[in-house]
C-alpha positions as CSV (number, residue, x, y, z in Angstrom):
1,Y,107.7,98.6,97.6
2,L,107.2,98.7,93.9
3,A,108.7,102.2,93.4
4,A,112.1,100.9,94.9
5,R,112.0,98.0,92.6
6,R,111.2,100.4,89.7
7,I,107.9,98.5,89.0
8,A,105.2,101.0,87.5
9,V,101.4,100.6,88.5
10,W,98.6,101.6,86.2
11,S,95.1,100.8,85.6
12,V,92.7,101.2,82.5
13,D,88.9,101.9,82.5
14,F,88.2,100.0,79.3
15,D,89.6,97.9,76.6
16,A,88.6,97.7,72.9
17,D,88.8,93.8,72.7
18,D,91.3,94.3,70.0
19,W,92.9,91.2,71.5
20,K,89.6,89.3,70.2
21,N,90.8,89.0,66.6
22,I,88.3,91.5,65.2
23,A,88.6,93.9,62.5
24,A,90.2,97.4,62.6
25,D,86.9,99.3,62.1
26,E,85.2,97.2,64.9
27,V,88.1,98.1,67.1
28,V,87.6,101.9,66.5
29,K,83.9,101.4,66.9
30,R,84.2,99.6,70.5
31,A,86.9,102.0,71.7
32,M,84.8,105.0,70.8
33,E,81.6,103.5,72.2
34,R,83.2,103.1,75.4
35,I,85.0,106.2,75.8
36,E,81.7,108.0,74.7
37,Q,79.8,106.5,77.6
38,K,82.1,107.8,80.3
39,K,83.5,110.8,78.5
40,R,87.0,110.2,79.6
41,G,89.3,107.2,80.8
42,V,92.5,105.2,80.2
43,L,92.2,103.0,77.2
44,L,94.2,99.8,76.6
45,L,95.3,98.7,73.3
46,H,97.4,95.6,72.2
47,D,100.1,96.8,70.1
48,V,100.9,93.4,68.9
49,Q,97.4,92.9,67.1
50,P,97.6,93.8,63.3
51,A,94.0,95.0,63.5
52,T,95.1,97.4,66.3
53,A,97.8,99.1,64.3
54,L,95.5,99.6,61.4
55,A,92.7,100.8,63.8
56,L,95.2,103.4,65.7
57,P,95.3,106.3,62.8
58,L,91.3,106.1,62.6
59,L,91.1,106.0,66.4
60,L,93.3,109.0,67.2
61,Q,91.6,111.0,64.4
62,A,88.2,109.9,65.8
63,L,89.2,111.0,69.2
64,K,90.7,114.6,67.9
65,T,87.6,115.2,66.2
66,R,85.6,114.8,69.3
67,G,87.8,117.0,71.3
68,Y,89.6,114.3,73.4
69,R,93.0,114.8,74.5
70,I,95.7,111.9,74.2
71,V,98.3,111.8,76.9
72,H,101.0,109.5,77.4
């Protein structure tokens, strides 16, 4: 039904609370804490948040440093 209407279905395992008006370093901290607990997963980020945009380079580097693979 959804595919016939060209609607994608997806899910997340956790978010970084970036929608809560927190600083970029806190976005990175929360994201890394949550992914480290499960060692894998789909992280939801909100691209309209300024802190998320500032956090993204730091987060990507932290994930790469710890051996995580980014897929899209």
